[in-house]
KEROBA-370518 format. One record per atom (N, C-alpha, C): residue number from 1; chain; atom name; x, y, z. Coordinates in nm, 3 decimals, padded with zeros to 5 digits. Example, Ala and Ser with C-alpha at 12.3 -4.5 7.8 and 13.67 -1.06 7.14 Angstrom:
! KEROBA-370518
{1,A,N,{01.319,-00.569,00.780}},
{1,A,CA,{01.230,-00.450,00.780}},
{1,A,C,{01.320,-00.330,00.780}},
{2,A,N,{01.285,-00.225,00.708}},
{2,A,CA,{01.367,-00.106,00.714}},
{2,A,C,{01.290,00.003,00.787}},
END
This chain:
! KEROBA-370518
{1,A,N,{-17.882,15.278,-17.183}},
{1,A,CA,{-17.926,15.323,-17.313}},
{1,A,C,{-18.054,15.408,-17.306}},
{2,A,N,{-18.152,15.373,-17.222}},
{2,A,CA,{-18.272,15.457,-17.220}},
{2,A,C,{-18.242,15.599,-17.171}},
{3,A,N,{-18.143,15.615,-17.085}},
{3,A,CA,{-18.111,15.750,-17.037}},
{3,A,C,{-18.063,15.839,-17.151}},
{4,A,N,{-17.979,15.786,-17.239}},
{4,A,CA,{-17.931,15.865,-17.353}},
{4,A,C,{-18.048,15.900,-17.444}},
{5,A,N,{-18.137,15.804,-17.469}},
{5,A,CA,{-18.254,15.830,-17.552}},
{5,A,C,{-18.339,15.941,-17.491}},
{6,A,N,{-18.365,15.933,-17.362}},
{6,A,CA,{-18.448,16.035,-17.297}},
{6,A,C,{-18.376,16.170,-17.294}},
{7,A,N,{-18.245,16.169,-17.281}},
{7,A,CA,{-18.169,16.294,-17.287}},
{7,A,C,{-18.184,16.358,-17.424}},
{8,A,N,{-18.180,16.276,-17.529}},
{8,A,CA,{-18.199,16.327,-17.664}},
{8,A,C,{-18.340,16.381,-17.684}},
{9,A,N,{-18.439,16.314,-17.626}},
{9,A,CA,{-18.577,16.360,-17.634}},
{9,A,C,{-18.591,16.495,-17.563}},
{10,A,N,{-18.531,16.508,-17.446}},
{10,A,CA,{-18.535,16.635,-17.372}},
{10,A,C,{-18.469,16.745,-17.455}},
{11,A,N,{-18.357,16.714,-17.521}},
{11,A,CA,{-18.291,16.814,-17.604}},
{11,A,C,{-18.381,16.858,-17.719}},
{12,A,N,{-18.449,16.765,-17.783}},
{12,A,CA,{-18.541,16.800,-17.892}},
{12,A,C,{-18.657,16.886,-17.840}},
{13,A,N,{-18.709,16.851,-17.724}},
{13,A,CA,{-18.815,16.932,-17.663}},
{13,A,C,{-18.763,17.072,-17.632}},
{14,A,N,{-18.642,17.077,-17.579}},
{14,A,CA,{-18.580,17.205,-17.545}},
{14,A,C,{-18.562,17.291,-17.670}},
{15,A,N,{-18.514,17.230,-17.776}},
{15,A,CA,{-18.493,17.302,-17.902}},
{15,A,C,{-18.626,17.355,-17.956}},
{16,A,N,{-18.729,17.272,-17.951}},
{16,A,CA,{-18.862,17.313,-17.996}},
{16,A,C,{-18.915,17.427,-17.909}},
{17,A,N,{-18.892,17.416,-17.780}},
{17,A,CA,{-18.933,17.521,-17.686}},
{17,A,C,{-18.865,17.654,-17.721}},
{18,A,N,{-18.735,17.647,-17.749}},
{18,A,CA,{-18.660,17.768,-17.785}},
{18,A,C,{-18.716,17.830,-17.913}},
{19,A,N,{-18.746,17.746,-18.012}},
{19,A,CA,{-18.805,17.798,-18.136}},
{19,A,C,{-18.939,17.865,-18.108}},
{20,A,N,{-19.019,17.806,-18.019}},
{20,A,CA,{-19.148,17.864,-17.985}},
{20,A,C,{-19.129,17.996,-17.910}},
{21,A,N,{-19.031,18.004,-17.822}},
{21,A,CA,{-19.003,18.129,-17.751}},
{21,A,C,{-18.971,18.239,-17.851}},
{22,A,N,{-18.885,18.208,-17.947}},
{22,A,CA,{-18.838,18.311,-18.040}},
{22,A,C,{-18.943,18.344,-18.146}},
{23,A,N,{-19.003,18.242,-18.206}},
{23,A,CA,{-19.089,18.266,-18.322}},
{23,A,C,{-19.237,18.238,-18.298}},
{24,A,N,{-19.274,18.201,-18.179}},
{24,A,CA,{-19.413,18.167,-18.151}},
{24,A,C,{-19.510,18.280,-18.172}},
{25,A,N,{-19.465,18.404,-18.158}},
{25,A,CA,{-19.554,18.517,-18.181}},
{25,A,C,{-19.611,18.519,-18.321}},
{26,A,N,{-19.535,18.468,-18.417}},
{26,A,CA,{-19.583,18.465,-18.555}},
{26,A,C,{-19.694,18.361,-18.574}},
{27,A,N,{-19.698,18.259,-18.490}},
{27,A,CA,{-19.806,18.161,-18.501}},
{27,A,C,{-19.939,18.221,-18.455}},
{28,A,N,{-19.931,18.325,-18.375}},
{28,A,CA,{-20.053,18.392,-18.328}},
{28,A,C,{-20.125,18.458,-18.446}},
{29,A,N,{-20.053,18.492,-18.551}},
{29,A,CA,{-20.117,18.548,-18.670}},
{29,A,C,{-20.220,18.451,-18.728}},
{30,A,N,{-20.193,18.323,-18.717}},
{30,A,CA,{-20.283,18.221,-18.772}},
{30,A,C,{-20.378,18.167,-18.665}},
{31,A,N,{-20.326,18.139,-18.547}},
{31,A,CA,{-20.405,18.080,-18.439}},
{31,A,C,{-20.398,18.171,-18.317}},
{32,A,N,{-20.496,18.254,-18.297}},
{32,A,CA,{-20.493,18.356,-18.191}},
{32,A,C,{-20.485,18.298,-18.050}},
{33,A,N,{-20.542,18.182,-18.029}},
{33,A,CA,{-20.542,18.124,-17.894}},
{33,A,C,{-20.402,18.089,-17.844}},
{34,A,N,{-20.310,18.074,-17.936}},
{34,A,CA,{-20.173,18.043,-17.896}},
{34,A,C,{-20.113,18.158,-17.816}},
{35,A,N,{-20.166,18.276,-17.832}},
{35,A,CA,{-20.121,18.393,-17.758}},
{35,A,C,{-20.114,18.365,-17.609}},
{36,A,N,{-20.214,18.295,-17.556}},
{36,A,CA,{-20.220,18.268,-17.412}},
{36,A,C,{-20.111,18.172,-17.365}},
{37,A,N,{-20.058,18.096,-17.457}},
{37,A,CA,{-19.946,18.006,-17.425}},
{37,A,C,{-19.813,18.073,-17.453}},
{38,A,N,{-19.811,18.149,-17.562}},
{38,A,CA,{-19.682,18.204,-17.605}},
{38,A,C,{-19.631,18.316,-17.516}},
{39,A,N,{-19.717,18.405,-17.474}},
{39,A,CA,{-19.669,18.519,-17.394}},
{39,A,C,{-19.597,18.473,-17.267}},
{40,A,N,{-19.652,18.381,-17.186}},
{40,A,CA,{-19.576,18.337,-17.068}},
{40,A,C,{-19.446,18.265,-17.105}},
{41,A,N,{-19.449,18.188,-17.214}},
{41,A,CA,{-19.330,18.115,-17.257}},
{41,A,C,{-19.221,18.214,-17.301}},
{42,A,N,{-19.259,18.316,-17.377}},
{42,A,CA,{-19.162,18.417,-17.422}},
{42,A,C,{-19.105,18.494,-17.303}},
{43,A,N,{-19.190,18.527,-17.208}},
{43,A,CA,{-19.141,18.597,-17.088}},
{43,A,C,{-19.045,18.508,-17.009}},
{44,A,N,{-19.076,18.380,-16.999}},
{44,A,CA,{-18.988,18.284,-16.932}},
{44,A,C,{-18.853,18.278,-17.002}},
{45,A,N,{-18.855,18.266,-17.134}},
{45,A,CA,{-18.730,18.258,-17.211}},
{45,A,C,{-18.644,18.381,-17.193}},
{46,A,N,{-18.706,18.498,-17.198}},
{46,A,CA,{-18.630,18.622,-17.178}},
{46,A,C,{-18.578,18.631,-17.035}},
{47,A,N,{-18.660,18.589,-16.938}},
{47,A,CA,{-18.617,18.594,-16.798}},
{47,A,C,{-18.499,18.501,-16.772}},
{48,A,N,{-18.501,18.383,-16.832}},
{48,A,CA,{-18.389,18.289,-16.816}},
{48,A,C,{-18.259,18.354,-16.864}},
{49,A,N,{-18.266,18.422,-16.978}},
{49,A,CA,{-18.145,18.485,-17.033}},
{49,A,C,{-18.102,18.605,-16.950}},
{50,A,N,{-18.195,18.692,-16.916}},
{50,A,CA,{-18.160,18.813,-16.839}},
{50,A,C,{-18.115,18.776,-16.699}},
{51,A,N,{-18.183,18.679,-16.638}},
{51,A,CA,{-18.148,18.639,-16.502}},
{51,A,C,{-18.022,18.555,-16.492}},
{52,A,N,{-17.977,18.502,-16.607}},
{52,A,CA,{-17.858,18.417,-16.606}},
{52,A,C,{-17.884,18.283,-16.541}},
{53,A,N,{-18.009,18.241,-16.540}},
{53,A,CA,{-18.046,18.116,-16.477}},
{53,A,C,{-18.024,18.000,-16.573}},
{54,A,N,{-18.028,17.881,-16.519}},
{54,A,CA,{-18.019,17.760,-16.600}},
{54,A,C,{-18.160,17.704,-16.615}},
{55,A,N,{-18.198,17.677,-16.737}},
{55,A,CA,{-18.331,17.623,-16.765}},
{55,A,C,{-18.341,17.483,-16.703}},
{56,A,N,{-18.454,17.450,-16.642}},
{56,A,CA,{-18.471,17.316,-16.586}},
{56,A,C,{-18.456,17.204,-16.690}},
{57,A,N,{-18.488,17.233,-16.816}},
{57,A,CA,{-18.468,17.132,-16.920}},
{57,A,C,{-18.319,17.101,-16.939}},
{58,A,N,{-18.235,17.201,-16.925}},
{58,A,CA,{-18.091,17.180,-16.934}},
{58,A,C,{-18.043,17.089,-16.821}},
{59,A,N,{-18.089,17.120,-16.701}},
{59,A,CA,{-18.051,17.039,-16.584}},
{59,A,C,{-18.096,16.894,-16.601}},
{60,A,N,{-18.218,16.875,-16.647}},
{60,A,CA,{-18.269,16.740,-16.669}},
{60,A,C,{-18.188,16.666,-16.774}},
{61,A,N,{-18.160,16.733,-16.882}},
{61,A,CA,{-18.082,16.669,-16.989}},
{61,A,C,{-17.943,16.628,-16.940}},
{62,A,N,{-17.876,16.716,-16.870}},
{62,A,CA,{-17.742,16.686,-16.819}},
{62,A,C,{-17.748,16.567,-16.724}},
{63,A,N,{-17.846,16.565,-16.634}},
{63,A,CA,{-17.860,16.454,-16.541}},
{63,A,C,{-17.882,16.322,-16.615}},
{64,A,N,{-17.964,16.324,-16.717}},
{64,A,CA,{-17.988,16.202,-16.794}},
{64,A,C,{-17.862,16.156,-16.866}},
{65,A,N,{-17.784,16.249,-16.917}},
{65,A,CA,{-17.660,16.212,-16.986}},
{65,A,C,{-17.558,16.155,-16.887}},
{66,A,N,{-17.552,16.212,-16.769}},
{66,A,CA,{-17.462,16.159,-16.666}},
{66,A,C,{-17.503,16.017,-16.628}},
{67,A,N,{-17.633,15.996,-16.610}},
{67,A,CA,{-17.683,15.863,-16.575}},
{67,A,C,{-17.660,15.762,-16.688}},
{68,A,N,{-17.658,15.811,-16.811}},
{68,A,CA,{-17.631,15.722,-16.925}},
{68,A,C,{-17.486,15.679,-16.928}},
{69,A,N,{-17.403,15.752,-16.854}},
{69,A,CA,{-17.261,15.719,-16.852}},
{69,A,C,{-17.189,15.761,-16.978}},
{70,A,N,{-17.255,15.842,-17.059}},
{70,A,CA,{-17.194,15.883,-17.186}},
{70,A,C,{-17.115,16.012,-17.171}},
{71,A,N,{-17.102,16.058,-17.050}},
{71,A,CA,{-17.034,16.186,-17.032}},
{71,A,C,{-17.125,16.298,-17.077}},
{72,A,N,{-17.067,16.403,-17.122}},
{72,A,CA,{-17.145,16.519,-17.160}},
{72,A,C,{-17.124,16.548,-17.307}},
{73,A,N,{-17.227,16.525,-17.388}},
{73,A,CA,{-17.230,16.558,-17.529}},
{73,A,C,{-17.120,16.493,-17.611}},
{74,A,N,{-17.137,16.369,-17.639}},
{74,A,CA,{-17.043,16.300,-17.725}},
{74,A,C,{-17.116,16.236,-17.842}},
{75,A,N,{-17.067,16.257,-17.963}},
{75,A,CA,{-17.112,16.190,-18.085}},
{75,A,C,{-17.260,16.202,-18.118}},
{76,A,N,{-17.294,16.164,-18.239}},
{76,A,CA,{-17.433,16.157,-18.282}},
{76,A,C,{-17.485,16.284,-18.345}},
{77,A,N,{-17.592,16.267,-18.420}},
{77,A,CA,{-17.655,16.379,-18.492}},
{77,A,C,{-17.699,16.490,-18.397}},
{78,A,N,{-17.771,16.451,-18.295}},
{78,A,CA,{-17.823,16.550,-18.201}},
{78,A,C,{-17.708,16.625,-18.134}},
{79,A,N,{-17.608,16.550,-18.091}},
{79,A,CA,{-17.494,16.613,-18.024}},
{79,A,C,{-17.418,16.707,-18.118}},
{80,A,N,{-17.407,16.669,-18.243}},
{80,A,CA,{-17.328,16.748,-18.337}},
{80,A,C,{-17.403,16.871,-18.386}},
{81,A,N,{-17.532,16.854,-18.417}},
{81,A,CA,{-17.607,16.963,-18.479}},
{81,A,C,{-17.690,17.048,-18.385}},
{82,A,N,{-17.753,16.986,-18.287}},
{82,A,CA,{-17.846,17.063,-18.203}},
{82,A,C,{-17.781,17.126,-18.080}},
{83,A,N,{-17.690,17.055,-18.018}},
{83,A,CA,{-17.630,17.107,-17.895}},
{83,A,C,{-17.560,17.241,-17.915}},
{84,A,N,{-17.482,17.261,-18.025}},
{84,A,CA,{-17.421,17.394,-18.041}},
{84,A,C,{-17.523,17.507,-18.059}},
{85,A,N,{-17.643,17.473,-18.105}},
{85,A,CA,{-17.747,17.575,-18.120}},
{85,A,C,{-17.809,17.607,-17.984}},
{86,A,N,{-17.840,17.503,-17.908}},
{86,A,CA,{-17.904,17.522,-17.778}},
{86,A,C,{-17.804,17.578,-17.677}},
{87,A,N,{-17.681,17.531,-17.682}},
{87,A,CA,{-17.577,17.575,-17.589}},
{87,A,C,{-17.459,17.629,-17.669}},
{88,A,N,{-17.468,17.751,-17.722}},
{88,A,CA,{-17.361,17.802,-17.807}},
{88,A,C,{-17.230,17.823,-17.731}},
{89,A,N,{-17.117,17.798,-17.799}},
{89,A,CA,{-16.988,17.823,-17.734}},
{89,A,C,{-16.971,17.973,-17.710}},
{90,A,N,{-16.903,18.007,-17.605}},
{90,A,CA,{-16.878,18.148,-17.573}},
{90,A,C,{-17.001,18.220,-17.519}},
{91,A,N,{-17.091,18.145,-17.458}},
{91,A,CA,{-17.212,18.206,-17.403}},
{91,A,C,{-17.175,18.283,-17.276}},
{92,A,N,{-17.173,18.414,-17.288}},
{92,A,CA,{-17.140,18.501,-17.174}},
{92,A,C,{-17.265,18.576,-17.131}},
{93,A,N,{-17.256,18.649,-17.022}},
{93,A,CA,{-17.370,18.730,-16.976}},
{93,A,C,{-17.408,18.832,-17.083}},
{94,A,N,{-17.309,18.892,-17.147}},
{94,A,CA,{-17.336,18.990,-17.252}},
{94,A,C,{-17.415,18.925,-17.366}},
{95,A,N,{-17.374,18.806,-17.407}},
{95,A,CA,{-17.445,18.734,-17.514}},
{95,A,C,{-17.587,18.699,-17.468}},
{96,A,N,{-17.603,18.662,-17.342}},
{96,A,CA,{-17.736,18.632,-17.291}},
{96,A,C,{-17.828,18.755,-17.298}},
{97,A,N,{-17.773,18.872,-17.270}},
{97,A,CA,{-17.852,18.995,-17.281}},
{97,A,C,{-17.894,19.019,-17.426}},
{98,A,N,{-17.802,18.994,-17.519}},
{98,A,CA,{-17.835,19.009,-17.661}},
{98,A,C,{-17.942,18.910,-17.703}},
{99,A,N,{-17.933,18.787,-17.654}},
{99,A,CA,{-18.033,18.686,-17.686}},
{99,A,C,{-18.171,18.727,-17.633}},
{100,A,N,{-18.173,18.777,-17.510}},
{100,A,CA,{-18.300,18.823,-17.452}},
{100,A,C,{-18.356,18.939,-17.533}},
{101,A,N,{-18.271,19.032,-17.572}},
{101,A,CA,{-18.316,19.146,-17.654}},
{101,A,C,{-18.370,19.096,-17.787}},
{102,A,N,{-18.303,18.997,-17.845}},
{102,A,CA,{-18.351,18.940,-17.971}},
{102,A,C,{-18.488,18.877,-17.957}},
{103,A,N,{-18.510,18.804,-17.849}},
{103,A,CA,{-18.640,18.743,-17.823}},
{103,A,C,{-18.747,18.852,-17.813}},
{104,A,N,{-18.716,18.957,-17.740}},
{104,A,CA,{-18.812,19.065,-17.720}},
{104,A,C,{-18.840,19.138,-17.852}},
{105,A,N,{-18.737,19.167,-17.929}},
{105,A,CA,{-18.753,19.240,-18.055}},
{105,A,C,{-18.832,19.157,-18.157}},
{106,A,N,{-18.796,19.031,-18.172}},
{106,A,CA,{-18.867,18.945,-18.268}},
{106,A,C,{-19.013,18.931,-18.230}},
{107,A,N,{-19.040,18.911,-18.102}},
{107,A,CA,{-19.178,18.895,-18.059}},
{107,A,C,{-19.254,19.028,-18.062}},
{108,A,N,{-19.188,19.137,-18.038}},
{108,A,CA,{-19.255,19.268,-18.051}},
{108,A,C,{-19.297,19.289,-18.196}},
{109,A,N,{-19.212,19.251,-18.290}},
{109,A,CA,{-19.247,19.262,-18.432}},
{109,A,C,{-19.365,19.171,-18.465}},
{110,A,N,{-19.363,19.050,-18.413}},
{110,A,CA,{-19.473,18.956,-18.439}},
{110,A,C,{-19.604,19.009,-18.383}},
{111,A,N,{-19.601,19.058,-18.261}},
{111,A,CA,{-19.725,19.108,-18.200}},
{111,A,C,{-19.769,19.240,-18.260}},
{112,A,N,{-19.678,19.315,-18.315}},
{112,A,CA,{-19.717,19.435,-18.391}},
{112,A,C,{-19.798,19.393,-18.515}},
{113,A,N,{-19.752,19.289,-18.583}},
{113,A,CA,{-19.825,19.236,-18.698}},
{113,A,C,{-19.963,19.181,-18.656}},
{114,A,N,{-19.967,19.116,-18.543}},
{114,A,CA,{-20.095,19.066,-18.491}},
{114,A,C,{-20.188,19.183,-18.464}},
{115,A,N,{-20.136,19.285,-18.400}},
{115,A,CA,{-20.216,19.403,-18.367}},
{115,A,C,{-20.269,19.471,-18.495}},
{116,A,N,{-20.181,19.482,-18.598}},
{116,A,CA,{-20.222,19.541,-18.724}},
{116,A,C,{-20.332,19.457,-18.790}},
{117,A,N,{-20.318,19.327,-18.782}},
{117,A,CA,{-20.417,19.239,-18.844}},
{117,A,C,{-20.553,19.252,-18.776}},
{118,A,N,{-20.552,19.269,-18.645}},
{118,A,CA,{-20.676,19.279,-18.570}},
{118,A,C,{-20.745,19.415,-18.588}},
{119,A,N,{-20.671,19.515,-18.630}},
{119,A,CA,{-20.729,19.648,-18.650}},
{119,A,C,{-20.803,19.653,-18.776}},
END
């Protein structure tokens, strides 16, 4: 049972991380110091998508689910609502490129607003 709980915790952390990768640039408008955390995180997120790599959080979550003996993604709120967002069906290399472009475009817009605010 603790393995499933920890797998769910890792999934929530992963989901939060993804939100920060995509939208964290907008938090810099309010808290400038976040810039030093967000830029490397956003670059990592884009690199994972462009490189076609597997995020270490994904590997950890899968390992915890296997150890829990629950198989891979069965039942529950987290499994039903969050997993399709974090691991969308039909995720191809082409889709990964679009996701990376989306991360870059959204963050470019956010940092443009930051730049305008600082001027």
